[in-house]
C-alpha positions as CSV (number, residue, x, y, z in Angstrom):
1,X,-19.6,12.0,-11.1
2,X,-16.7,10.9,-13.1
3,X,-13.9,12.2,-11.6
4,X,-11.5,12.4,-14.7
5,X,-14.5,13.1,-17.4
6,X,-13.3,14.7,-20.6
7,X,-15.7,17.1,-21.5
8,X,-15.9,17.5,-25.4
9,X,-15.8,20.9,-27.0
10,X,-15.6,21.2,-30.4
11,X,-14.1,24.9,-29.7
12,X,-11.6,23.4,-26.8
13,X,-8.8,25.7,-27.7
14,X,-7.4,25.2,-23.7
15,X,-3.7,24.8,-22.7
16,X,-2.6,21.8,-21.2
17,X,-2.1,23.7,-18.0
18,X,-5.5,25.0,-17.9
19,X,-7.0,21.5,-18.7
20,X,-4.5,20.5,-15.6
21,X,-6.0,23.0,-13.5
22,X,-9.5,22.3,-14.3
23,X,-8.9,18.9,-13.4
24,X,-7.1,19.6,-10.1
25,X,-10.3,22.3,-9.2
26,X,-12.9,18.8,-9.7
27,X,-10.3,16.6,-7.4
28,X,-10.4,19.5,-4.9
29,X,-14.2,20.3,-4.9
30,X,-14.4,16.5,-4.6
31,X,-12.1,16.3,-1.8
32,X,-14.0,19.0,-0.2
33,X,-17.7,17.3,0.5
34,X,-16.2,14.6,2.1
35,X,-18.0,14.6,5.2
36,X,-20.9,16.4,4.0
37,X,-23.2,13.4,3.5
38,X,-25.3,11.0,6.1
39,X,-21.9,9.6,7.2
40,X,-20.1,13.4,7.7
41,X,-21.0,13.5,11.8
42,X,-19.5,9.5,12.0
43,X,-16.6,10.8,9.9
44,X,-16.2,14.0,12.1
45,X,-16.0,12.1,15.3
46,X,-13.7,9.0,14.4
47,X,-10.0,9.1,15.5
48,X,-7.0,6.8,15.3
49,X,-7.7,4.2,18.4
50,X,-5.1,4.1,20.8
51,X,-2.6,1.3,21.4
52,X,-5.2,-0.3,24.4
53,X,-8.1,-0.2,22.3
54,X,-6.4,-1.7,19.4
55,X,-4.9,-4.6,21.1
56,X,-8.6,-5.0,22.9
57,X,-10.0,-5.4,19.3
58,X,-7.3,-7.3,17.6
59,X,-8.2,-9.8,21.2
60,X,-11.8,-9.9,20.4
61,X,-11.7,-10.4,16.7
62,X,-9.1,-13.6,17.4
63,X,-11.4,-15.1,19.9
64,X,-14.3,-14.8,17.3
65,X,-12.1,-16.3,14.7
66,X,-11.5,-19.2,17.0
67,X,-15.0,-19.6,18.1
68,X,-16.2,-20.1,14.6
69,X,-13.8,-22.2,13.7
70,X,-14.3,-24.7,16.6
71,X,-17.8,-24.6,15.5
72,X,-17.3,-25.6,12.0
73,X,-14.4,-28.4,13.6
74,X,-17.4,-29.9,15.9
75,X,-19.8,-30.0,12.8
76,X,-17.1,-31.6,10.7
77,X,-16.5,-34.2,13.8
78,X,-20.4,-34.5,14.1
79,X,-21.0,-35.3,10.7
80,X,-17.8,-37.5,10.7
81,X,-17.9,-39.7,13.3
82,X,-21.2,-39.4,15.6
83,X,-23.7,-39.6,12.8
84,X,-22.3,-42.9,11.5
85,X,-22.0,-44.2,14.8
86,X,-25.8,-43.5,15.5
87,X,-27.0,-45.0,12.0
88,X,-25.2,-48.2,12.8
89,X,-26.8,-48.4,16.3
90,X,-30.4,-47.7,14.9
91,X,-29.2,-50.7,12.4
92,X,-29.8,-48.8,9.2
93,X,-26.3,-49.1,7.9
């Protein structure tokens, strides 16, 4: 359902105020349906994290970023330095 759908009526002689109220009612009806679907229970249980929880999440995220960056750097180093050395030792170069 489109939120701002235009209803085309041949005999539409509603006032601007009535059209605005109809739009407002559609918006409010859509807002009231939030939390009624398959994720409703999760949305009802969700809450804002405490500062300690937020700090711990930020630390874990930072560690993950550093770990992935380290793996990428190690891969780059192996490709640039170790593989040519191995190829030279085997006489392939």
